[in-house]
C-alpha positions in Angstrom: 28.1 -119.9 89.9 25.5 -122.7 89.5 24.4 -123.3 86.0 21.3 -124.9 84.6 19.2 -125.2 81.5 15.6 -126.0 80.6 14.0 -128.3 78.1 10.6 -127.1 77.0 8.0 -129.4 75.3 7.2 -127.0 72.5 4.0 -128.8 71.4 2.6 -128.7 75.0 3.4 -125.1 75.8 0.5 -122.6 75.5 2.6 -119.5 75.8 0.9 -118.3 79.0 4.2 -116.5 80.0 3.9 -117.5 83.7 7.4 -119.0 83.5 8.8 -115.8 81.9 7.5 -113.8 84.8 8.8 -116.3 87.3 12.4 -116.4 86.0 14.7 -114.3 88.2 17.5 -114.5 85.6 15.2 -113.3 82.7 16.4 -116.1 80.5 13.1 -117.2 79.0 11.1 -115.5 76.1 8.4 -116.3 73.6 9.5 -117.7 70.2 8.5 -116.1 66.9 7.3 -119.4 65.6 4.0 -121.1 66.4 3.6 -124.7 67.6 1.2 -127.2 66.1 -1.6 -125.8 68.3 -1.0 -122.2 67.1 0.7 -120.8 70.2 4.0 -119.0 70.5 5.9 -121.3 72.8 8.6 -120.3 75.4 12.2 -120.8 74.7 15.6 -120.2 76.3 16.8 -116.8 75.1 19.9 -116.4 77.4 22.4 -118.8 78.9 22.0 -117.3 82.4 19.8 -120.1 83.8 20.8 -121.2 87.3 18.4 -124.2 87.4 16.2 -122.5 90.1 13.1 -124.4 88.9 10.8 -121.5 89.3 9.6 -121.8 85.7 8.8 -125.5 86.1 6.9 -124.9 89.3 4.5 -122.3 87.8 4.0 -124.1 84.4 0.3 -125.3 84.4 1.0 -127.8 81.7 4.3 -129.3 83.1 6.0 -128.4 79.8 9.3 -127.5 81.4 12.0 -129.8 82.6 15.0 -128.2 84.5 18.5 -129.6 84.5 21.2 -128.4 86.8 24.9 -129.0 86.7 26.3 -130.7 89.8 28.1 -128.4 92.2 31.7 -128.0 91.1 31.1 -129.5 87.6 32.7 -126.6 85.9 35.9 -127.0 87.9 36.5 -130.6 87.0 38.6 -131.3 83.9 38.6 -134.5 81.9 42.0 -136.2 81.7 42.4 -138.4 78.6 45.1 -141.1 78.8 46.9 -141.8 75.5 46.3 -145.2 74.0 49.1 -147.7 74.5 
C-alpha cells in the first residue's frame, strides 16, 4: 500500500473544509484549537493518507504540502554494519 502524509501550514489555513471533503481516505479533520487568525485549522486525524494530493489541489490558500513514500520504501530494511 502506498503511504503518504501531509504538512498543513496552520496559520495559513482558514478551515474551509474543502480538503476534508476531497480526501478519499477521510484522514483530515478540523482541530479544536484556533490559529492566530481565529480559524479552526485542518489537521491529520488518521494515518491512512496515501499521498493522493486531492487535498492540496483543492486548497485555495496552498496551505497543504503532500509527501509520499517512494514505492517499495516499506519493504527495504536498513542494514547497519558494526564498527571495526
